[in-house]
C-alpha positions as CSV (number, residue, x, y, z in Angstrom):
1,M,-5.8,5.1,-37.7
2,Q,-8.8,4.1,-35.8
3,I,-7.1,0.6,-34.9
4,F,-4.2,2.4,-33.1
5,I,-6.9,5.0,-31.0
6,Y,-8.2,1.8,-29.8
7,I,-5.0,-0.2,-28.9
8,S,-4.0,3.3,-27.3
9,I,-7.0,3.2,-25.1
10,G,-6.4,-0.5,-24.4
11,V,-3.1,0.2,-23.2
12,A,-3.9,3.2,-21.0
13,G,-6.9,1.2,-19.5
14,G,-4.8,-1.8,-18.7
15,V,-1.7,0.3,-17.4
16,L,-4.3,2.1,-15.1
17,G,-6.0,-1.4,-14.1
18,G,-2.5,-3.0,-13.5
19,M,-2.0,-0.3,-10.9
20,G,-5.1,-0.8,-9.0
21,M,-6.9,1.8,-10.0
22,G,-10.0,0.7,-12.1
23,G,-9.1,0.7,-15.8
24,G,-12.7,1.4,-16.7
25,T,-12.6,4.9,-14.7
26,L,-10.1,5.9,-17.8
27,L,-11.4,3.3,-20.4
28,I,-14.9,4.1,-20.6
29,P,-14.5,8.0,-20.8
30,L,-11.5,7.2,-23.6
31,L,-14.0,4.8,-25.2
32,T,-16.7,7.6,-25.6
33,M,-14.7,10.6,-26.1
34,F,-11.9,9.8,-28.9
35,A,-13.1,6.5,-30.3
36,A,-16.8,7.9,-30.6
37,T,-18.4,4.6,-28.9
38,E,-21.8,4.6,-27.5
39,Q,-22.0,4.7,-23.6
40,H,-23.6,1.4,-23.3
41,V,-20.7,-0.4,-25.7
42,A,-18.1,1.2,-24.0
43,Q,-19.1,-0.2,-20.5
44,C,-19.8,-3.5,-22.3
45,I,-16.3,-3.5,-23.4
46,N,-14.8,-2.4,-20.0
47,L,-16.6,-5.3,-18.5
48,L,-15.2,-7.6,-21.0
49,A,-11.8,-6.2,-20.7
50,F,-11.8,-6.7,-16.7
51,I,-12.1,-10.7,-17.2
52,P,-8.6,-10.9,-18.4
53,M,-7.2,-8.2,-16.3
54,S,-8.5,-9.5,-13.2
55,I,-7.5,-13.2,-13.8
56,A,-3.8,-11.9,-14.6
57,A,-4.1,-9.7,-11.3
58,L,-5.2,-12.7,-9.3
59,I,-2.4,-14.9,-10.6
60,I,0.0,-12.4,-9.6
61,H,-1.5,-11.9,-6.2
62,L,-1.5,-15.6,-5.7
63,K,2.2,-16.2,-6.5
64,N,2.9,-13.2,-4.1
65,K,1.0,-14.8,-1.5
66,L,-1.6,-11.7,-1.2
67,V,-4.7,-13.2,-1.5
68,R,-6.6,-14.1,1.8
69,F,-8.9,-17.1,1.3
70,G,-11.2,-16.5,4.3
71,Y,-12.5,-13.2,2.6
72,L,-12.7,-14.2,-0.7
73,L,-16.0,-15.2,-0.6
74,W,-17.3,-12.5,1.5
75,V,-15.9,-10.1,-1.2
76,S,-16.4,-11.5,-4.7
77,L,-20.3,-12.8,-4.3
78,P,-21.6,-9.3,-3.4
79,A,-19.2,-7.8,-5.8
80,V,-20.4,-10.1,-8.8
81,A,-23.9,-9.8,-7.6
82,A,-23.8,-6.1,-7.9
83,G,-22.0,-6.2,-11.0
84,V,-24.8,-7.9,-12.6
85,G,-27.4,-6.0,-11.1
86,A,-25.8,-2.8,-12.2
87,S,-25.7,-3.9,-15.6
88,Y,-29.0,-4.8,-15.7
89,L,-30.0,-1.4,-14.5
90,A,-27.7,0.5,-16.9
91,K,-29.5,-1.5,-20.0
92,L,-32.4,0.4,-18.7
93,V,-31.2,3.8,-18.9
94,E,-30.7,6.1,-22.0
95,A,-27.2,6.2,-23.2
96,K,-27.1,9.9,-22.6
97,A,-28.2,9.7,-18.9
98,L,-26.0,7.1,-18.3
99,A,-22.9,9.0,-19.8
100,K,-24.0,11.9,-17.2
101,Y,-24.3,9.6,-14.2
102,F,-21.1,8.2,-15.0
103,G,-19.5,11.6,-15.1
104,I,-21.2,12.3,-11.9
105,F,-19.4,9.4,-10.4
106,L,-16.4,10.1,-11.9
107,A,-16.4,13.4,-10.5
108,A,-17.5,12.6,-7.0
109,L,-14.7,9.6,-7.0
110,G,-12.1,12.4,-7.9
111,V,-13.0,14.5,-4.9
112,Y,-13.2,11.7,-2.5
113,Q,-9.4,10.7,-3.6
114,L,-8.3,14.3,-3.8
115,V,-9.7,14.5,0.1
116,C,-8.1,11.5,1.1
117,I,-4.6,12.5,-0.2
118,I,-5.0,15.7,1.5
119,V,-6.0,13.9,4.9
120,T,-3.1,11.6,4.7
121,F,-0.6,14.6,3.7
122,I,-2.0,16.4,7.0
123,K,-1.5,13.2,9.3
124,D,2.0,12.7,7.7
125,I,3.1,16.1,8.6
126,R,1.5,15.9,12.2
127,A,3.4,12.5,12.6
128,K,6.6,14.3,11.3
129,K,6.3,17.2,13.8
130,Q,5.7,15.0,16.6
131,K,8.5,12.8,16.0
132,N,10.8,15.9,15.6
133,T,9.5,17.2,19.1
134,K,10.2,13.8,20.8
135,N,13.8,14.2,19.3
136,L,14.3,17.5,20.3
137,L,13.2,16.7,23.8
138,N,15.3,13.5,24.2
């Protein structure tokens, strides 16, 4: 039964990762809540799972000519450096505190995404009203 839980968690994380939302946003909480995985181990699994997912995504984006090579180093080098630094920092923090900080991060991310959706929705409504007004005047 435990293996089924891990497979389900992996599928959910992979699907979200493939859709562009970080799979770890779901993978880490699922591992800690439903598979009783320690926070540090869940984050390690997430980092390891990221490697094949990112390679697959890069291949697909290269195939679709969506990679802008001029920005590749400017984005990837700071991301790798920050990832390594954050991994070492996470190692220094105890698991309960790390879980709490990750929860705060997820809550803040959720609020940010909700605000972005609301702002986009309002902009779309305004744009449609302006378009309808212009059509009525013509």
